N, C-alpha and C positions, 0 to 999 in steps of 0.2 A: 312107324318111327320107333327105334330102340330106346331102352331106358337111358343109355348113356347120352344119346342126343337130347332126350327130353331134359335131363338134368343139366346139360350144357347150355340150355337156353335160359337167359336171364330175363326175368319178368319184372319190369319196372312199372309201378302203379301210380296213379294219380288219385288224390283225394277228390273224388268226383262229387259235384253238386248238380242238382236238377237234371241228372241223367246224362251228363256229357261234359260240359265245360268244367275245368278244374280250378279249385281254390289255390292249391299249391302242387308242385311236383315232388314226390317223395319216393323213397325206396323202402319197402316193408322189410321186416326182419326175415320173413319167408323168402322174399326176393333175394336177399343177401345170401341165404343158404344155397339157393340155386346157383349163385355165382361161385361160391366157395367150393361146393362139392366136386366139380370136375377138376379143380386145381389140385386136389389131393393126389389124384392120379394113382398109377400102379408102377410107375417106373422106379427102379431101384436108385437111380442117380438123376434126380430132377435137374433140368437145365435152368440156368438163370435166364429170366425173360429179357428180351431186348426192348428197350424203351423207344417208342416211335410216336410221332405226331400224326393225327388222323389223316389230314389231307396229304402230307408227305408220303405216308404209307400207301394211300390209294394211288398216288401218282407213280410210285415205284413198283406197284404191283404186289406189295406185301399183303394187302388186305383188299377185299371188296365190300361194299356196303349197298345192300338192296333196301330201297325205301318204298313202302306200301302205304299210301294214305287211306285212312278211314274216311276222313272229311278234311276240312281245312284246320280242324282243331286237334287232330291226333294222327301220328304216323307210326308205323312199325318199322324198325330197322333191324336188319339181319347182317351182322358183321362176321366175315369169314377170314380166317388166317390162311393165306395161300402158301405159307412157308413151313419148313420142317422144324422151326424153332418157336418156343413160346414167345409171345409178344405182350407188352404192356402198352396199350394205346392211350395216349393222352389226348383229350378232346379240347377243342377251342371253346371260348365263352359262347359264341353264337355261330349259327350256320344258316344256310338257305337250302331249299329243295325246289327244283325246277322240273317241269314236265320234260322228259327226256327228248321228245320229238322237237320241242321248241329249242332246247339247249343245243342239240346237234345242228339244227338249221342255223342257229345264231352263230355257233362256232365256225361252221363252214363258210358263212358269209364273211365273217371277220378274217378268215384265212385268205379268202379271195381278194378282199379289199385292203388287206394290210394290217389294220389295228387289231389288237387282241380283244376278246370279248369283254375283258375287264375295263377297257377304255369306254365302254358304253354303259358303265354302271349308272343306275338310277334313271335310265332312259328306256322305259318299258316299251315304248312305241317301236323301237328298233327291232325288238324280239317278236312283238305281236304280229308283225306283218308276215312272218314265216309260219305262224300257227294261230291264225286269227280266231279260231273257235276253241283254242286250247284253254286249259284250266289255269288257275292262279299259281303264282309263285308263293312259296311258304317260307316263313322264318321261324327259328326256334333257338333255345338256349340249352346248353348241356349242364348248367348248374342244377343241383338237386339237394334234398335234405333227407337224412335218415329219419325214419319214424317206425313206430310199432302200431298195429291195429288199435284204434280207439285212443291213441295217445293225444293229449292236448297239444295244440299248436305251439304253446309257449315252451314245451319240453323238447321240441325238435332241435336237432343239431344245427350248427352253423352251416350255411350253404357251401358246397364244395363242387368242384368240377368232376364230372364222371371220368373214371379210368376203367378201361376194359382190359381184362386179363384173359388172353386167348391161349389155349393149348395149341400145340402144333397141329395144323390142319383143322383146328376146332372152330366153333362158331358160337356166337351169342346173339340172342334175339331179345329186344326190349322195345317199349313204346315211349314216345316222346311227344309232349304237347307242342302244337305248332300254331302259327298265326297266318291268316291270309294277308298278303301284302299288296293285293290288287283288287280293290273293291269293284264288284260288278261282273267280274269274269266268272265262268262256270266253276263250281266246286270240284275239287279233286275227288276221286273215288278209287277203290282198289284195282279197277281195270286199267287205270292210266299209270304208265311207268314214270317214275320220278328218279331224279339223280341228285345226290347231296353235293353241294358246292360251297365254297366260302361265301359268307354273306356279301362280301365286296363284289362278287360277280353280278349280283342283282342290285345292290345299293350300297353306296358309301356314306349314307346319311348317319351321322352320329346320334341323331334323335331316335331313329329306328333301332339302332343297336342298344340304346339306353332303355327303350321300352322292353326289349327282349330280356335284357339282363335283370331289370327290375322284377319282371315276372319270375325269371329263373331263380332269383334269390328269395322268392316267396313273399314279396311285398304287395302283390296285387292278385286279385281273382283273375282268371283267364278272360272272363267276359269283359272286365274293365280294361285289361291290356289290349284286347282285340279292338275295342272301340277306339282307344287311343291310337292304335296302330293305323287303322283306316284313316283317321283324321290327319295324323302326322305324315303317313306315307303317300296318301292319295288326295289329301285336302278335302275329303268328304265332309260336307256340312253336318253340324250336330243335329240340325233339323231332320236331315235324311237318316242319320244313324238312329234317331229316336224311333223310327218305324221298322227297324230291323227285326226280323223273326229269326231266333236262334235255331240251329238245326235240331231235328228230332221233335220231341215234345217239350222242349225246355220253355218255350214261351217267347214273349217279346222282351225287348230291352226295357229296363226299369229306370226310373229317375235317379235312384241312388247310383246305379251303374254309370249313367251319363255324367253325374257330378264328379264321381271319382275318376272317370276317364278324362274329363277336362283337366283336372288337377295333374294327372299323370302326363298328359300331352304338354301342358305348360312347363312342368318340371323337366321333361325330356328335352324340350326345345331350349330351355335355359341352360341345361347341362351341356348341350351341343354348342351353344353360342359361346360358352366359356372355354371351350377347347381351342387350342392353337391350330392354325392351318395345317401344320405338319402332322399333328396328331390325328386330324380328320382324314388324312390320306393313308393311314396305317390300317 
């Protein structure tokens, strides 16, 4: 790989704890330099970037997004600009990533039967029958915070939504923390192709969206948010979650994690119940 490509890849890092799960998602100063360097370019007359929304740009063929999961707690995204113009890609608050095999079967069945895939939101059983041994659907947030290595958490910037600045035909690569939304299904791995989709394709639950945003804004450790997610999304009992073994060598769930997860789950459900019916369908 040439130096230009390496510099064009954006590296987003997480403040990792216990070897994997993240306390917050942040962008290091070094990571920001990797983003800025290719934007300097060598063209004598730089073009103004066209502003696009992530999922609109995917649908219109302006960009492609490859998703490679490490496990359910982390994915690598590679975003490629398929146009001859620079793009500024605005990301949504939340997203989902689904095993491509399951998504394609799901969409094909929906086309045959009439309704759109979105009409089956939050009905995992419909999709599972087409890929019964498939891995979990994932959820995540594009909120992040700027930080420098060793910086105290209190000094971090206010959370903001990620914006991707792509050179013509250029690409950016970065990592995003994610959450399993289907307790008990096989874990994702790099050999399984995943596709990024709007969260609403998988679930329209305001409580699930709230959990993702709370983590994205740096309010909870990833382990806490994951436990809350399993309880809110799948109704997994706290007694069962107490026996969860985290991936790698992180260890088991702790009592402080469980207590914090209960509070987050209750807060998310309360926030969801306070929303109007019209807002829940957006």
